[in-house]
Structure formats: C-alpha cells, structure tokens
C-alpha positions as CSV (number, residue, x, y, z in Angstrom):
1,X,0.0,0.0,0.0
2,X,1.5,3.4,-1.0
3,X,1.6,5.8,1.9
4,X,4.2,8.1,0.2
5,X,1.7,9.9,-2.1
6,X,1.0,12.8,0.3
7,X,4.3,12.8,2.1
8,X,7.6,14.2,0.9
9,X,10.7,12.1,0.5
10,X,14.3,12.8,1.7
11,X,16.5,14.6,-0.8
12,X,19.1,11.8,-1.1
13,X,19.1,8.1,-0.5
14,X,21.7,5.4,-0.3
15,X,21.7,1.6,-0.7
16,X,21.6,0.2,2.8
17,X,22.9,-3.2,1.6
18,X,20.3,-4.7,3.9
19,X,17.5,-6.5,2.0
20,X,14.7,-5.8,4.4
21,X,15.5,-2.1,4.5
22,X,16.4,-1.2,0.9
23,X,17.4,2.4,0.3
24,X,17.6,4.7,3.4
25,X,18.2,8.4,3.7
26,X,21.8,9.3,2.9
27,X,22.3,10.9,6.3
28,X,21.0,8.0,8.3
29,X,23.4,5.4,9.7
30,X,23.2,1.7,10.1
31,X,23.9,-0.1,13.4
32,X,23.8,-3.6,14.7
33,X,20.9,-4.1,17.1
34,X,23.2,-5.2,19.8
35,X,24.9,-1.8,19.8
36,X,21.8,0.1,20.9
37,X,20.2,-2.5,23.1
38,X,21.4,-4.4,26.1
39,X,19.8,-7.8,27.0
40,X,18.3,-7.8,30.5
41,X,18.8,-11.2,32.1
42,X,17.5,-10.5,35.6
43,X,15.7,-13.4,37.1
44,X,12.8,-12.4,39.3
45,X,9.6,-13.8,41.0
46,X,6.1,-12.9,40.0
47,X,5.4,-12.5,43.7
48,X,7.6,-9.3,43.6
49,X,7.2,-8.3,40.0
50,X,3.7,-8.4,38.5
51,X,3.3,-10.9,35.7
52,X,3.0,-9.4,32.2
53,X,1.8,-10.8,28.9
54,X,3.6,-10.0,25.6
55,X,1.0,-9.7,22.9
56,X,0.6,-8.4,19.4
57,X,-1.0,-5.3,21.0
58,X,2.1,-4.8,23.2
59,X,3.1,-5.6,26.8
60,X,0.1,-5.7,29.1
61,X,-0.9,-7.1,32.5
62,X,-1.0,-10.9,32.4
63,X,-4.1,-12.0,30.5
64,X,-6.6,-14.3,32.1
65,X,-6.1,-16.7,29.2
66,X,-2.3,-16.8,29.6
67,X,-0.8,-20.2,30.4
68,X,0.2,-20.2,34.0
69,X,3.4,-21.8,35.3
70,X,4.1,-23.3,38.7
71,X,7.6,-21.9,38.6
72,X,6.7,-18.3,39.3
73,X,10.1,-17.7,40.8
74,X,11.8,-18.3,37.5
75,X,10.9,-15.4,35.3
76,X,12.6,-12.5,33.5
77,X,12.5,-9.1,35.0
78,X,11.2,-6.2,33.0
79,X,11.7,-2.5,33.7
80,X,9.7,0.5,32.6
81,X,10.9,1.4,29.1
82,X,12.3,-2.0,28.2
83,X,11.4,-3.6,24.8
84,X,10.2,-7.2,25.1
85,X,9.7,-9.6,22.2
86,X,8.5,-13.2,22.2
87,X,11.2,-15.4,20.7
88,X,8.8,-18.0,19.3
89,X,7.5,-18.0,15.7
90,X,4.0,-19.1,16.8
91,X,3.8,-15.7,18.6
92,X,5.0,-13.7,15.6
93,X,4.7,-10.0,16.2
94,X,4.1,-10.2,19.9
95,X,6.3,-7.4,21.3
96,X,6.3,-3.9,22.7
97,X,7.6,-1.4,25.2
98,X,6.9,-2.1,28.8
99,X,4.9,0.7,30.5
100,X,5.7,-0.6,34.0
101,X,8.1,-2.9,35.9
102,X,7.1,-6.5,35.9
103,X,8.0,-10.1,34.9
104,X,7.6,-12.2,31.8
105,X,8.1,-15.9,30.9
106,X,11.5,-17.1,29.9
107,X,10.5,-17.5,26.2
108,X,10.7,-13.7,25.9
109,X,13.7,-11.5,25.2
110,X,14.0,-8.4,27.3
111,X,16.0,-5.5,25.8
112,X,17.1,-2.3,27.5
113,X,17.3,0.6,24.9
114,X,20.5,2.7,25.0
115,X,21.1,5.6,22.6
116,X,17.8,5.1,20.8
117,X,14.4,6.7,21.4
118,X,12.3,4.0,23.0
119,X,9.1,5.0,21.2
120,X,11.0,5.0,17.9
121,X,12.5,1.6,18.6
122,X,9.0,0.2,19.4
123,X,7.7,1.2,16.0
124,X,10.9,0.0,14.3
125,X,10.9,-3.4,16.0
126,X,7.2,-3.9,15.4
127,X,7.5,-3.1,11.7
128,X,6.6,-5.9,9.3
129,X,10.1,-5.9,7.8
130,X,11.9,-6.3,11.2
131,X,9.4,-9.0,12.3
132,X,10.2,-11.1,9.3
133,X,14.0,-10.5,9.7
134,X,13.8,-11.4,13.4
135,X,12.4,-14.8,12.6
136,X,14.6,-15.3,9.5
137,X,17.7,-15.3,11.7
138,X,16.3,-17.8,14.1
139,X,16.5,-21.5,14.3
140,X,14.1,-24.4,14.4
141,X,12.8,-27.6,12.8
142,X,9.5,-26.3,11.3
143,X,8.0,-22.8,11.0
144,X,5.7,-23.0,14.0
145,X,8.6,-24.2,16.2
146,X,11.1,-21.5,15.2
147,X,12.9,-19.7,17.9
148,X,15.1,-16.6,17.8
149,X,17.6,-15.9,20.6
150,X,19.3,-12.7,21.5
151,X,22.6,-13.8,20.0
152,X,20.8,-14.4,16.7
153,X,19.1,-11.0,16.7
154,X,21.8,-8.7,18.0
155,X,23.6,-8.7,14.6
156,X,20.5,-7.5,12.7
157,X,21.2,-4.2,11.0
158,X,18.7,-1.4,11.9
159,X,18.4,2.2,10.6
160,X,19.3,5.0,12.9
161,X,18.4,8.6,12.1
162,X,19.5,11.3,14.6
163,X,17.7,11.4,17.9
164,X,15.6,14.4,16.9
165,X,14.4,12.6,13.7
166,X,13.7,9.5,15.7
167,X,11.5,11.5,18.1
168,X,9.7,13.1,15.2
169,X,9.0,9.8,13.5
170,X,7.8,8.3,16.8
171,X,5.5,11.3,17.5
172,X,4.0,11.0,14.0
173,X,3.4,7.3,14.3
174,X,2.0,7.5,17.8
175,X,-0.6,9.9,16.5
176,X,-1.3,8.1,13.2
177,X,-1.5,4.6,14.6
178,X,-3.8,5.9,17.4
179,X,-6.1,7.4,14.8
180,X,-6.1,4.1,12.8
181,X,-6.6,2.0,16.0
182,X,-9.6,4.2,16.9
183,X,-11.1,3.7,13.5
184,X,-10.6,0.0,13.7
185,X,-12.2,-0.1,17.2
186,X,-15.3,1.7,15.8
187,X,-15.6,-0.8,13.0
188,X,-15.1,-3.8,15.4
189,X,-17.9,-2.4,17.6
190,X,-20.1,-2.0,14.5
191,X,-19.5,-5.7,13.7
192,X,-20.5,-6.7,17.3
193,X,-23.7,-4.6,16.9
194,X,-24.4,-6.4,13.6
195,X,-23.9,-9.7,15.2
196,X,-26.3,-8.7,18.0
197,X,-28.8,-7.7,15.3
198,X,-28.4,-11.1,13.7
199,X,-29.1,-12.8,17.0
200,X,-32.2,-10.7,17.6
201,X,-33.5,-11.4,14.1
202,X,-33.1,-15.1,14.6
203,X,-34.6,-15.2,18.0
204,X,-37.7,-13.1,17.1
205,X,-38.3,-15.0,13.9
206,X,-38.1,-18.6,15.3
207,X,-40.0,-17.9,18.5
208,X,-42.5,-15.3,17.5
209,X,-42.9,-15.8,13.8
210,X,-43.3,-13.1,11.1
211,X,-46.9,-12.0,11.8
212,X,-47.0,-9.4,14.6
213,X,-50.8,-9.6,14.8
214,X,-51.1,-13.3,15.5
215,X,-52.5,-14.3,18.9
216,X,-49.7,-15.4,21.3
217,X,-49.5,-17.8,24.3
218,X,-46.9,-18.6,26.9
219,X,-44.6,-21.4,25.7
220,X,-43.7,-22.5,29.3
221,X,-40.0,-22.3,28.3
222,X,-38.1,-19.4,29.8
223,X,-35.8,-18.6,26.9
224,X,-38.5,-18.9,24.3
225,X,-41.2,-16.8,26.1
226,X,-44.4,-16.4,24.1
227,X,-45.1,-18.1,20.8
228,X,-47.9,-17.9,18.3
229,X,-51.0,-19.6,19.6
230,X,-51.2,-22.1,16.8
231,X,-47.6,-23.3,17.2
232,X,-46.7,-26.6,18.9
233,X,-43.8,-27.3,21.3
234,X,-43.5,-31.1,21.2
235,X,-40.4,-32.9,22.6
236,X,-37.6,-33.6,20.2
237,X,-38.1,-37.4,20.4
238,X,-41.5,-37.1,18.7
239,X,-40.1,-35.2,15.7
240,X,-36.6,-36.4,15.2
241,X,-34.4,-39.5,15.4
242,X,-31.4,-38.4,17.4
243,X,-28.3,-40.6,17.3
244,X,-25.1,-40.2,19.1
245,X,-22.0,-41.0,17.1
246,X,-19.7,-43.9,17.4
247,X,-17.3,-44.2,20.4
248,X,-13.7,-43.9,19.2
249,X,-10.8,-45.9,20.7
250,X,-7.5,-47.3,19.4
251,X,-9.1,-50.4,18.0
252,X,-11.5,-48.3,15.8
253,X,-8.8,-46.3,14.0
254,X,-7.6,-49.5,12.2
255,X,-9.6,-52.2,10.5
256,X,-11.1,-53.5,7.3
257,X,-13.9,-50.9,7.0
258,X,-12.2,-47.5,7.4
259,X,-14.3,-44.5,6.6
260,X,-13.6,-40.7,7.2
261,X,-15.5,-39.4,10.2
262,X,-16.5,-36.0,11.6
263,X,-15.3,-34.7,14.9
264,X,-16.8,-32.1,17.2
265,X,-14.3,-29.5,16.0
266,X,-15.4,-30.1,12.4
267,X,-18.8,-28.8,13.1
268,X,-19.1,-25.0,13.5
269,X,-22.1,-22.8,13.3
270,X,-23.5,-23.2,9.8
271,X,-20.5,-25.0,8.3
272,X,-18.8,-28.4,8.4
273,X,-15.2,-29.2,7.6
274,X,-15.0,-32.1,5.2
275,X,-11.3,-32.1,4.3
276,X,-8.4,-34.0,5.8
277,X,-10.8,-36.1,8.0
278,X,-9.4,-38.9,10.2
279,X,-10.5,-42.5,9.6
280,X,-12.6,-44.8,11.7
281,X,-13.6,-48.4,11.4
282,X,-17.4,-48.8,11.0
283,X,-18.8,-52.3,10.3
284,X,-21.1,-52.3,7.3
285,X,-24.0,-53.3,9.5
286,X,-23.5,-50.1,11.5
287,X,-23.2,-47.7,8.5
288,X,-26.8,-46.5,8.6
289,X,-26.5,-45.8,12.3
290,X,-23.2,-44.0,12.3
291,X,-23.0,-42.2,8.9
292,X,-24.5,-38.9,7.7
293,X,-26.6,-38.1,4.6
294,X,-27.6,-34.8,3.1
295,X,-30.1,-32.9,5.3
296,X,-28.9,-34.3,8.6
297,X,-28.3,-31.8,11.4
298,X,-25.1,-32.4,13.3
299,X,-25.1,-31.1,16.9
300,X,-22.2,-30.8,19.3
301,X,-22.9,-32.6,22.5
302,X,-19.9,-31.1,24.3
303,X,-17.6,-28.1,24.1
304,X,-19.9,-25.3,22.8
305,X,-23.1,-27.3,23.4
306,X,-25.7,-27.1,20.7
307,X,-23.3,-25.7,18.0
308,X,-24.6,-27.3,14.8
309,X,-24.7,-27.4,11.0
310,X,-26.4,-29.2,8.2
311,X,-24.5,-31.8,6.3
312,X,-24.5,-31.3,2.5
313,X,-22.3,-33.1,0.0
314,X,-22.2,-33.2,-3.8
315,X,-21.1,-36.9,-3.5
316,X,-24.0,-38.6,-1.9
317,X,-22.5,-42.0,-2.4
318,X,-19.5,-41.3,-0.1
319,X,-19.8,-42.7,3.4
320,X,-18.9,-40.2,6.2
321,X,-19.1,-41.3,9.8
322,X,-19.4,-39.2,13.0
323,X,-18.0,-39.8,16.4
324,X,-19.6,-39.8,19.8
325,X,-19.0,-36.1,20.4
326,X,-21.8,-35.3,17.9
327,X,-25.6,-35.9,17.7
328,X,-27.1,-36.7,14.3
329,X,-30.6,-35.3,14.0
330,X,-32.9,-36.6,11.3
331,X,-36.6,-35.9,10.9
332,X,-39.2,-38.6,11.0
333,X,-41.4,-36.7,8.6
334,X,-39.5,-34.4,6.3
335,X,-42.8,-33.0,5.0
336,X,-43.4,-31.5,8.4
337,X,-39.9,-30.2,9.2
338,X,-37.6,-27.7,7.5
339,X,-34.2,-28.6,8.9
340,X,-32.9,-25.1,8.3
341,X,-35.7,-23.8,10.6
342,X,-34.4,-26.3,13.3
343,X,-30.9,-25.0,12.7
344,X,-32.0,-21.4,13.3
345,X,-33.9,-22.5,16.5
346,X,-30.7,-24.2,17.7
347,X,-28.8,-21.0,17.0
348,X,-31.3,-19.0,19.0
349,X,-31.1,-21.5,21.9
350,X,-27.4,-21.5,21.8
351,X,-27.2,-17.7,21.9
352,X,-29.7,-17.7,24.8
353,X,-27.5,-20.2,26.8
354,X,-30.4,-22.6,26.9
355,X,-28.2,-25.7,26.5
356,X,-25.9,-24.7,29.3
357,X,-28.8,-24.5,31.7
358,X,-29.8,-28.1,31.1
359,X,-26.4,-29.7,30.4
360,X,-24.9,-32.3,32.8
361,X,-22.0,-30.6,34.6
362,X,-18.9,-32.5,35.5
363,X,-15.3,-31.7,34.4
364,X,-16.9,-30.8,31.0
365,X,-20.5,-30.1,30.1
366,X,-22.4,-32.5,27.9
367,X,-25.8,-32.6,26.3
368,X,-26.8,-36.2,26.6
369,X,-29.1,-37.9,24.2
370,X,-31.7,-38.3,26.9
371,X,-31.7,-34.6,27.6
372,X,-31.7,-33.6,24.0
373,X,-34.6,-35.9,23.1
374,X,-36.7,-34.4,25.9
375,X,-36.0,-30.8,24.8
376,X,-39.1,-28.9,23.6
377,X,-38.5,-26.5,20.7
378,X,-41.0,-24.5,18.7
379,X,-42.8,-26.3,15.8
380,X,-44.7,-24.0,13.5
381,X,-46.7,-25.4,10.6
382,X,-44.3,-26.2,7.7
383,X,-45.6,-23.2,5.8
384,X,-44.5,-20.9,8.6
385,X,-41.2,-22.7,8.9
386,X,-40.5,-22.2,5.2
387,X,-41.4,-18.5,5.3
388,X,-39.2,-18.0,8.4
389,X,-36.2,-19.7,6.7
390,X,-36.6,-17.6,3.5
391,X,-36.9,-14.4,5.6
392,X,-33.8,-15.2,7.7
393,X,-31.7,-16.4,4.8
394,X,-32.4,-13.1,3.0
395,X,-32.0,-10.8,6.0
396,X,-28.9,-12.6,7.4
397,X,-27.2,-12.5,3.9
398,X,-27.7,-8.7,4.0
399,X,-26.2,-8.4,7.5
400,X,-23.4,-10.7,6.6
401,X,-22.5,-8.5,3.6
402,X,-22.3,-5.5,5.9
403,X,-20.1,-7.5,8.4
404,X,-17.8,-8.6,5.5
405,X,-17.5,-5.1,4.3
406,X,-16.4,-3.9,7.7
407,X,-13.9,-6.8,8.0
408,X,-12.4,-5.9,4.7
409,X,-12.2,-2.3,5.8
410,X,-10.4,-3.3,9.0
411,X,-8.0,-5.5,7.0
412,X,-7.1,-2.5,4.8
413,X,-6.7,-0.3,7.9
414,X,-4.3,-2.8,9.4
415,X,-2.4,-2.8,6.1
416,X,-2.3,1.0,6.1
417,X,-1.0,1.1,9.7
418,X,1.7,-1.4,8.8
419,X,2.6,0.6,5.7
420,X,2.9,3.9,7.6
421,X,5.2,2.3,10.2
422,X,7.4,0.6,7.7
423,X,7.6,3.7,5.4
424,X,8.4,6.0,8.3
425,X,11.0,3.9,10.2
426,X,12.9,3.1,7.0
427,X,12.9,6.7,5.8
428,X,10.7,6.1,2.7
429,X,8.7,9.2,3.8
430,X,10.0,12.4,5.4
431,X,8.2,13.7,8.5
C-alpha cells in the first residue's frame, strides 16, 4: 500500500545493503541491534514483579487466558521502558515497550534501549520488515517451532536517524496509529452490533414468527417466552431421530472398514469441515446408524453445546461417519420439518444459553441424548417454517455482507497502519 503519495521524500538516498531495509536516507546510519540494546537477564519472581503478557498489542498485565506456570520464581525481570519480544515464531509480532516494571516468561527476550528513542524503537521493531527479519535469523525444525535468541538478533542491522528525527517519527506514528486504531475499534464495535442484530432477528423469527398480529401464548420455556397460539412445542423425540456418534478408541482407528469421520471441531455454526478427515472403522451393518446423509443436522454434545450445521455433500455415495461427540438429528417426517428452521432454532437456543442451563455438569458439560430428546422446541406449521427460513436467509445475507464489508475495511486499515510504520522507520517518507 502506497503511503508516500501525500508525504515528501528525503533529498538523497543510499543503498543500505540490507534486504529488508532497501534504500535509506543518505544521512541515516546503520547499526547492529546489539549496539543500541542491552539484554536484560535479571531473574525475578512474579510475587515481587507483576506478571505481564507479551501480545501483538504490546506488553500488558497478564491475560486471564495466559498459560500459568508453577515456577513463578523463574521469570525474567522487565523494567519500565524495556522492549520485550516473544522469541517463538508461533507468537510472531508479539512485542512492545513495557509501561511498568514486571516479569515475563522465559520465552521472551528483554531489551534495555541505549542511545535510541524508546518509542521509535518500538515502532521500528514492530514493523513488518523487522518482524520477518527477526524470525529469519532464528533456528528451528519447522516454521511453528522456530525460535530466535538474543545472540541471533543482536547482529540484525537497523536504521538510525539522529535522535531528533527518531522522536519526530515516533510522534507522528504515535498519533497516526492511534487514529487508525480508533477507526478499527469503531468498526469492530459495529461488527459486534451487527452480530447482535443477527441474534435478535433469529430469536424473534423462530420464537414469534413473522406476523406481529397473530395471537400469542406462553410457551412455558423461559428462553422462548411467548409463541404464536397455533404453534406446537412437542419434545424432540417425537419429531426427530437423534443418534449419538460412534465411540472412538484405538481399535477403531484401524480395521477393514475404514471411513472418514466428523469430529466435534469439524462442526461449526452453519458450516462443516469435510477435508483431511481422520479415519474410523465402521462395520457395514453399522453404516446406517453411524453415517450422515444430506439434510442431517449435526449437533455438538460437548464443548460449545448445541453448535450445529447441516450436512450437505455433492457426493451422496460417499460414506462419512461421525464420532460420539456429535448428535445426528434426522426428521421422522420431512414433509413437516424444515431442517434449516431447526438450525435457526438451535442457534437462538445457543445464543440464549439454553443448553448450558440443562447440560450435565462434570469436568466438562455434555448434552446427553436423553436430555436432547426431551427438549421442547417450537414447531410452527411447515408453511410458517419455510417463510421464516426464507426471511432469515435473506436478512442474514444482508447483514453478513455488511459484516464482511467492515472486516475488509479493518484489514485495509491494518495494512495502512503497517505501511505507515514501515515507510516511516525506514525513511521512505520524510516527516
């Protein structure tokens, strides 16, 4: 992305001789990273120095989701103004200036800036070019196990304008990135509002129907509330055949009758992964019980309980199994059931937390077949189901287009932010 259109360039450039930098302003110098940073190797305890997390958004107080270690006394000390970078390639881009004293895990490299403006070095070392160079000089077996140590990175050549220019660049990027971040935050909030709108649309349509003037009655189910008077709420067992998948053990991953099978993780809301599936042995006499066909609804019985999607395949002859972590839902009378309506009802129930309220709680929550079969969900006449599905398909497509538009805009803003940083810290634009 070209950010130089509205910014002047320096009068004269020179070849840096460094691939990731290219040409730099003639009056800038090059220095090895180790000459302007000193590695901090202080070992501390998280009892004395608050634990910090090193993320793509910078160095922050330890996240609730961060992996906790029992060895809290074996951490690296961090001081205010230090630059911290995660050494592992699966944490690519996780780095930043520390805004307080603290401690980080040993996989991080802690650097004390010397003779370089800290805010300039933060933008420089978080630029896309440096990030790629940092991991290029590392070592590992495969890309996601790559590690870069301090002695690898200290020889990386970095551009150094004078301190005044460093500060000017930092001030410009602080302001520009803050403006872009604010714009991204607004768009992310809009996406959340659009998602809420989708949830409201689905809930209202599947529980109240499309006719606002129809007489209503109490459903007797808390999350559903009132439903049209002519709708039914029969138990699932009277409408659908619900089958839990095949138990998987070491004996069933080998055998004479191997077929690909679906796992819990393959089933997401409204979509099913059908590539690179593992294999399971299913005896031919069990195929009908433990395989899927077009129009089946697959429902997660654990994890995110109730998450579901409809199976559809162009190759109807292929046998695809499903394991015990999934329920297969198949209507007894397809003339009375629109499976997409059931999908939308399940989505509304999931959004309302209805399955969590009834799930069996142990070390992990599960929706047992017995519970699921007893569940009562709205059953409008098939004509109403068809109209609701058509309405939701149309309206949700419209909302999804708006969401995708905002996501595309966010992606472009991230690219613009990265381009501004790279162009400024390598001298491609003059500030």
